[in-house]
C-alpha positions in Angstrom: 4.3 16.8 -1.5 3.1 13.7 -3.7 0.3 11.3 -2.6 -0.3 7.8 -3.6 -4.5 7.1 -3.4 -5.9 4.1 -2.4 -8.6 2.5 -3.4 -10.6 1.8 0.0 -13.8 0.5 0.0 -15.9 1.9 2.8 -16.2 -0.9 5.1 -12.4 -0.6 4.9 -11.8 2.8 6.1 -11.6 2.5 9.9 -8.7 0.3 9.3 -7.0 2.4 6.8 -7.5 5.4 9.3 -5.9 3.6 11.7 -2.7 2.7 9.4 -2.5 6.5 9.0 -4.2 6.7 5.5 -6.1 10.3 5.2 -9.1 11.5 3.5 -9.2 13.7 0.5 -12.7 15.2 0.4 -12.0 17.2 -3.1 -11.6 14.2 -4.8 -13.2 11.7 -2.5 -10.4 9.2 -2.1 -8.3 7.8 0.9 -4.6 9.0 0.3 -1.1 8.3 1.8 1.9 10.7 1.6 4.8 9.9 -0.6 7.8 8.3 1.3 4.9 6.1 3.3 5.4 2.2 4.2 3.4 1.0 1.1 3.3 -2.4 2.3 0.7 -1.7 5.4 -1.2 -0.4 2.5 -1.1 -2.8 0.2 -4.7 -4.5 0.4 -5.6 -0.9 -1.1 -3.3 0.0 -3.4 -4.3 0.3 -7.4 -3.3 -2.5 -9.3 -0.5 -0.9 -11.0 1.3 0.1 -7.8 1.4 -3.5 -6.3 4.5 -4.8 -8.2 6.0 -1.7 -7.3 5.7 -2.4 -3.5 7.1 -5.7 -3.8 10.4 -4.4 -5.8 10.8 -1.4 -2.8 10.2 -4.2 -0.5 13.1 -6.1 -1.9 15.3 -2.8 -2.1 14.6 -2.1 1.2 16.0 -5.7 2.2 19.3 -4.7 0.6 20.5 -8.4 1.8 21.9 -11.2 -0.2 18.9 -13.0 1.4 15.3 -11.6 0.9 12.1 -12.3 2.5 9.6 -14.0 0.4 6.6 -13.0 2.7 7.5 -9.0 2.2 7.8 -9.4 -1.6 4.7 -11.5 -2.5 2.3 -10.6 0.5 1.5 -7.3 -1.4 0.3 -9.5 -4.5 -1.5 -12.2 -2.1 -3.5 -9.3 -0.2 -4.5 -7.7 -3.7 -5.8 -10.6 -5.1 -8.0 -11.5 -2.0 -9.2 -7.9 -1.5 
């Protein structure tokens, strides 16, 4: 199964774990399994995956009106982290 690795600082490890992230001791990084809702982990996504998470949110809405908070929150979280 594919993994999405996260950039979790030590001080945030408990929060990431509470959301369902797991620690890979071999590479010493936190991750979530493929298919996980990345919006919940947006604060720790590597920079290249933030836009992908926002696009996934838009596709998830599949409505005429999309939720701007859902789309832009991953970007705000990443910038403020």
